[in-house]
DSSP file (Angstrom, degrees, kcal/mol; ACC not computed):
  #  RESIDUE AA STRUCTURE BP1 BP2  ACC     N-H-->O    O-->H-N    N-H-->O    O-->H-N    TCO  KAPPA ALPHA  PHI   PSI    X-CA   Y-CA   Z-CA
    1    1 A X     >        0   0    0      0, 0.0     4,-2.2     0, 0.0     5,-0.2   0.000 360.0 360.0 360.0 -34.8   39.8  -10.5   74.0
    2    2 A X  H  >  +     0   0    0      1,-0.2     4,-0.6     2,-0.2     5,-0.1   0.911 360.0  47.3 -59.8 -41.1   39.3  -10.6   77.7
    3    3 A X  H >> S+     0   0    0      1,-0.2     3,-1.0     2,-0.2     4,-0.7   0.910 110.2  52.4 -65.5 -42.4   37.4  -13.9   77.3
    4    4 A X  H >4 S+     0   0    0      1,-0.2     3,-0.7     2,-0.2    -2,-0.2   0.869 102.7  58.2 -64.7 -34.6   40.1  -15.3   75.1
    5    5 A X  H 3< S+     0   0    0     -4,-2.2    44,-0.3     1,-0.2    -1,-0.2   0.703 110.0  45.0 -71.8 -14.8   42.9  -14.5   77.6
    6    6 A X  H << S+     0   0    0     -3,-1.0    39,-0.4    -4,-0.6    40,-0.2   0.495  93.7 105.6-102.1  -5.1   41.1  -16.7   80.2
    7    7 A X  S <X S-     0   0    0     -3,-0.7     4,-1.2    -4,-0.7     5,-0.1  -0.469  74.8-127.6 -78.7 144.0   40.4  -19.5   77.9
    8    8 A X  T  4 S+     0   0    0     -2,-0.2    -1,-0.1     1,-0.2     4,-0.1   0.865 106.4  14.1 -54.8 -42.4   42.2  -22.8   77.9
    9    9 A X  T >> S+     0   0    0      2,-0.1     3,-1.3     3,-0.1     4,-0.7   0.770 119.2  62.4-107.6 -37.8   43.0  -22.7   74.2
   10   10 A X  H 3> S+     0   0    0      1,-0.3     4,-1.8     2,-0.2     3,-0.3   0.735  90.1  71.6 -67.0 -22.4   42.3  -19.1   73.1
   11   11 A X  H 3X S+     0   0    0     -4,-1.2     4,-2.1     1,-0.2    -1,-0.3   0.849  95.0  54.1 -60.5 -32.3   45.0  -17.7   75.4
   12   12 A X  H <> S+     0   0    0     -3,-1.3     4,-2.4     1,-0.2    -1,-0.2   0.805 103.4  55.6 -75.0 -26.6   47.6  -19.3   73.1
   13   13 A X  H  X S+     0   0    0     -4,-0.7     4,-2.1    -3,-0.3    -2,-0.2   0.924 109.1  47.2 -67.6 -43.2   46.0  -17.4   70.1
   14   14 A X  H  X S+     0   0    0     -4,-1.8     4,-2.3     2,-0.2    -2,-0.2   0.894 111.7  50.5 -62.3 -42.1   46.5  -14.1   72.1
   15   15 A X  H  X S+     0   0    0     -4,-2.1     4,-1.8     1,-0.2    -2,-0.2   0.919 111.2  48.9 -63.6 -43.2   50.2  -15.1   72.9
   16   16 A X  H  X S+     0   0    0     -4,-2.4     4,-1.8     1,-0.2    -2,-0.2   0.904 108.5  53.2 -64.5 -39.0   50.8  -15.9   69.2
   17   17 A X  H  X S+     0   0    0     -4,-2.1     4,-1.9     1,-0.2    -1,-0.2   0.913 110.7  46.8 -62.8 -43.8   49.3  -12.6   68.1
   18   18 A X  H  < S+     0   0    0     -4,-2.3    -1,-0.2     1,-0.2    -2,-0.2   0.850 113.3  50.0 -61.2 -33.0   51.7  -10.8   70.5
   19   19 A X  H  < S+     0   0    0     -4,-1.8    -2,-0.2     1,-0.2    -1,-0.2   0.797 119.1  34.8 -79.5 -28.9   54.6  -12.8   69.3
   20   20 A X  H  < S+     0   0    0     -4,-1.8    -2,-0.2    -5,-0.1    -1,-0.2   0.608  94.1  95.5-106.7 -12.1   53.9  -12.2   65.5
   21   21 A X  S  < S-     0   0    0     -4,-1.9     2,-0.1    -5,-0.2    -3,-0.0  -0.279  79.4 -98.7 -78.0 166.1   52.6   -8.6   65.3
   22   22 A X     >  -     0   0    0      1,-0.1     4,-2.7     4,-0.0     5,-0.2  -0.335  40.9 -97.0 -78.8 168.1   54.7   -5.6   64.5
   23   23 A X  H  > S+     0   0    0      1,-0.2     4,-2.1     2,-0.2     5,-0.1   0.834 121.4  49.7 -54.5 -40.5   55.9   -3.3   67.3
   24   24 A X  H  > S+     0   0    0      2,-0.2     4,-1.8     1,-0.2    -1,-0.2   0.919 113.6  45.6 -66.3 -43.0   53.1   -0.7   66.9
   25   25 A X  H  > S+     0   0    0      1,-0.2     4,-2.5     2,-0.2     5,-0.2   0.904 111.5  52.9 -67.8 -42.0   50.4   -3.3   67.0
   26   26 A X  H  X S+     0   0    0     -4,-2.7     4,-2.9     1,-0.2     5,-0.2   0.898 108.7  50.4 -63.1 -41.7   52.1   -5.0   70.0
   27   27 A X  H  X S+     0   0    0     -4,-2.1     4,-1.9    -5,-0.2    -1,-0.2   0.893 109.8  50.0 -64.2 -39.6   52.1   -1.7   71.9
   28   28 A X  H  X S+     0   0    0     -4,-1.8     4,-1.4     2,-0.2    -2,-0.2   0.934 115.2  43.4 -62.7 -46.6   48.5   -1.1   71.2
   29   29 A X  H  X S+     0   0    0     -4,-2.5     4,-2.4     1,-0.2     5,-0.2   0.926 112.9  51.0 -64.2 -46.4   47.6   -4.6   72.4
   30   30 A X  H  X S+     0   0    0     -4,-2.9     4,-2.8     1,-0.2    -1,-0.2   0.863 105.6  57.1 -63.1 -34.9   49.8   -4.6   75.5
   31   31 A X  H  X S+     0   0    0     -4,-1.9     4,-0.8    -5,-0.2    -1,-0.2   0.916 111.5  42.6 -64.3 -40.9   48.3   -1.2   76.5
   32   32 A X  H  < S+     0   0    0     -4,-1.4     3,-0.2     2,-0.2    -2,-0.2   0.871 115.2  48.7 -73.3 -39.0   44.9   -2.8   76.5
   33   33 A X  H >< S+     0   0    0     -4,-2.4     3,-2.8     1,-0.2     4,-0.4   0.897 100.8  64.8 -70.3 -40.3   46.0   -6.0   78.3
   34   34 A X  H >< S+     0   0    0     -4,-2.8     3,-1.2     1,-0.3     4,-0.4   0.837  92.6  63.1 -54.2 -33.4   47.9   -4.2   81.0
   35   35 A X  T 3< S+     0   0    0     -4,-0.8    -1,-0.3     1,-0.2    -2,-0.2   0.681 110.5  39.6 -63.3 -17.5   44.7   -2.8   82.3
   36   36 A X  T <> S+     0   0    0     -3,-2.8     4,-2.5    -4,-0.2     3,-0.4   0.333  80.8 106.7-114.7   4.7   43.6   -6.4   83.1
   37   37 A X  H <> S+     0   0    0     -3,-1.2     4,-1.6    -4,-0.4    -2,-0.1   0.882  78.7  51.5 -61.9 -42.7   46.7   -8.0   84.4
   38   38 A X  H  4 S+     0   0    0     -4,-0.4     4,-0.3     1,-0.2    -1,-0.2   0.867 113.6  44.9 -63.3 -36.2   45.6   -8.1   88.1
   39   39 A X  H >4 S+     0   0    0     -3,-0.4     3,-1.8     1,-0.2     4,-0.3   0.921 109.6  56.4 -72.3 -44.4   42.4   -9.8   87.2
   40   40 A X  H >< S+     0   0    0     -4,-2.5     3,-1.6     1,-0.3    -2,-0.2   0.804  94.0  68.3 -55.9 -33.0   44.2  -12.2   84.8
   41   41 A X  T 3< S+     0   0    0     -4,-1.6    -1,-0.3     1,-0.3    -2,-0.2   0.695  92.3  61.4 -62.9 -18.3   46.5  -13.3   87.6
   42   42 A X  T <  S+     0   0    0     -3,-1.8     2,-0.4    -4,-0.3    -1,-0.3   0.603  94.5  74.0 -81.7 -16.3   43.4  -15.0   89.2
   43   43 A X  S <> S-     0   0    0     -3,-1.6     4,-1.8    -4,-0.3     0, 0.0  -0.832  77.8-133.7-108.8 139.8   42.8  -17.4   86.3
   44   44 A X  T  4 S+     0   0    0     -2,-0.4     4,-0.4     1,-0.2     3,-0.2   0.925 109.5  34.8 -53.1 -50.9   44.8  -20.4   85.4
   45   45 A X  T >> S+     0   0    0    -39,-0.4     4,-0.8     1,-0.2     3,-0.8   0.760 110.0  64.0 -81.5 -25.3   45.1  -19.6   81.8
   46   46 A X  H 3> S+     0   0    0    -40,-0.2     4,-2.4     1,-0.2     3,-0.5   0.826  92.5  66.7 -62.8 -32.2   45.2  -15.8   82.3
   47   47 A X  H 3X S+     0   0    0     -4,-1.8     4,-2.3     1,-0.2    -1,-0.2   0.808  93.6  57.7 -62.3 -28.4   48.5  -16.4   84.1
   48   48 A X  H <> S+     0   0    0     -3,-0.8     4,-1.9    -4,-0.4    -1,-0.2   0.877 106.8  48.4 -67.7 -36.2   50.1  -17.4   80.8
   49   49 A X  H  X S+     0   0    0     -4,-0.8     4,-3.1    -3,-0.5     5,-0.2   0.937 110.1  51.7 -66.8 -47.6   49.1  -14.0   79.4
   50   50 A X  H  X S+     0   0    0     -4,-2.4     4,-2.5     1,-0.2     5,-0.2   0.928 110.1  48.7 -58.0 -44.4   50.6  -12.2   82.4
   51   51 A X  H  X S+     0   0    0     -4,-2.3     4,-2.0     2,-0.2    -1,-0.2   0.927 113.1  48.1 -59.4 -43.7   53.9  -14.2   82.0
   52   52 A X  H  X S+     0   0    0     -4,-1.9     4,-2.4     2,-0.2    -2,-0.2   0.907 110.7  49.9 -63.6 -44.3   54.0  -13.4   78.3
   53   53 A X  H  X S+     0   0    0     -4,-3.1     4,-2.6     2,-0.2     5,-0.2   0.921 111.4  49.1 -62.2 -46.6   53.3   -9.7   78.9
   54   54 A X  H  X S+     0   0    0     -4,-2.5     4,-2.1    -5,-0.2    -1,-0.2   0.883 111.5  49.9 -64.9 -35.7   56.0   -9.4   81.5
   55   55 A X  H  X S+     0   0    0     -4,-2.0     4,-2.0    -5,-0.2    -1,-0.2   0.879 111.8  47.4 -68.5 -38.9   58.5  -11.2   79.2
   56   56 A X  H  X S+     0   0    0     -4,-2.4     4,-2.2     2,-0.2    -2,-0.2   0.884 112.7  48.5 -70.6 -39.2   57.7   -8.8   76.3
   57   57 A X  H  X S+     0   0    0     -4,-2.6     4,-2.2     2,-0.2    -2,-0.2   0.907 112.5  49.2 -68.3 -39.1   58.0   -5.7   78.5
   58   58 A X  H  X S+     0   0    0     -4,-2.1     4,-2.6    -5,-0.2     5,-0.2   0.920 112.0  48.6 -65.9 -40.9   61.3   -6.9   79.9
   59   59 A X  H  X S+     0   0    0     -4,-2.0     4,-2.5     1,-0.2    -2,-0.2   0.898 111.4  49.2 -65.6 -38.1   62.6   -7.6   76.4
   60   60 A X  H  X S+     0   0    0     -4,-2.2     4,-1.8     2,-0.2    -1,-0.2   0.885 112.6  48.0 -70.2 -37.6   61.5   -4.2   75.1
   61   61 A X  H  X>S+     0   0    0     -4,-2.2     5,-2.5     2,-0.2     4,-0.7   0.903 112.4  48.9 -67.3 -40.9   63.2   -2.5   78.0
   62   62 A X  H ><5S+     0   0    0     -4,-2.6     3,-0.8     1,-0.2    -2,-0.2   0.924 110.5  50.5 -63.3 -43.3   66.3   -4.4   77.5
   63   63 A X  H 3<5S+     0   0    0     -4,-2.5    -1,-0.2     1,-0.2    -2,-0.2   0.878 114.5  44.2 -59.8 -38.7   66.3   -3.6   73.8
   64   64 A X  H 3<5S-     0   0    0     -4,-1.8    -1,-0.2    -5,-0.1    -2,-0.2   0.497 114.3-117.2 -84.8  -5.0   65.9    0.1   74.6
   65   65 A X  T <<5 +     0   0    0     -3,-0.8    -3,-0.2    -4,-0.7     2,-0.1   0.723  64.5 145.2  74.3  20.4   68.5    0.0   77.4
   66   66 A X      < -     0   0    0     -5,-2.5     2,-0.3    -6,-0.2    -1,-0.2  -0.408  57.3 -98.3 -86.2 163.9   66.1    0.9   80.1
   67   67 A X        -     0   0    0     -2,-0.1    -1,-0.1     1,-0.1    -5,-0.0  -0.614  50.6 -98.8 -76.4 142.6   66.1   -0.3   83.7
   68   68 A X        -     0   0    0     -2,-0.3     2,-0.3    -7,-0.0    -1,-0.1  -0.340  44.7-164.4 -65.2 140.8   63.6   -3.2   84.3
   69   69 A X        -     0   0    0    -12,-0.1     2,-0.5    -3,-0.1    -8,-0.1  -0.831  25.6 -98.8-121.7 164.6   60.3   -2.0   85.7
   70   70 A X        -     0   0    0     -2,-0.3     4,-0.0     1,-0.2     3,-0.0  -0.708  21.9-163.0 -84.1 127.4   57.4   -3.8   87.4
   71   71 A X  S    S+     0   0    0     -2,-0.5     2,-0.3     1,-0.1    -1,-0.2   0.931  79.2  44.6 -72.8 -45.1   54.5   -4.6   85.1
   72   72 A X  S    S-     0   0    0    -35,-0.1     2,-0.1     1,-0.0    -1,-0.1  -0.761  91.3-113.7-103.7 146.3   52.1   -5.3   88.0
   73   73 A X        -     0   0    0     -2,-0.3     2,-0.1     1,-0.1    -2,-0.1  -0.456  43.5 -95.0 -70.5 150.0   51.8   -3.2   91.1
   74   74 A X              0   0    0      1,-0.1    -1,-0.1    -2,-0.1    -4,-0.0  -0.435 360.0 360.0 -68.2 139.2   52.9   -4.9   94.3
   75   75 A X              0   0    0     -2,-0.1    -1,-0.1    -3,-0.1    -2,-0.0   0.433 360.0 360.0 -82.5 360.0   50.1   -6.6   96.2
């Protein structure tokens, strides 16, 4: 999956999976992706995944009525 997230075309597959899976599956995938977010920021296509993860986290927090948090640590 790490390779897919950096690939020109495969990153869209990962994004689609995140968009279409159920909440439990999404949480499992996001947990694994979050460990690689800082590395993904360095790749053109990895940035698409970072943006999608941040969007999903923000949407989940909004749905739960939580205060927005930072997905990535400050550099």
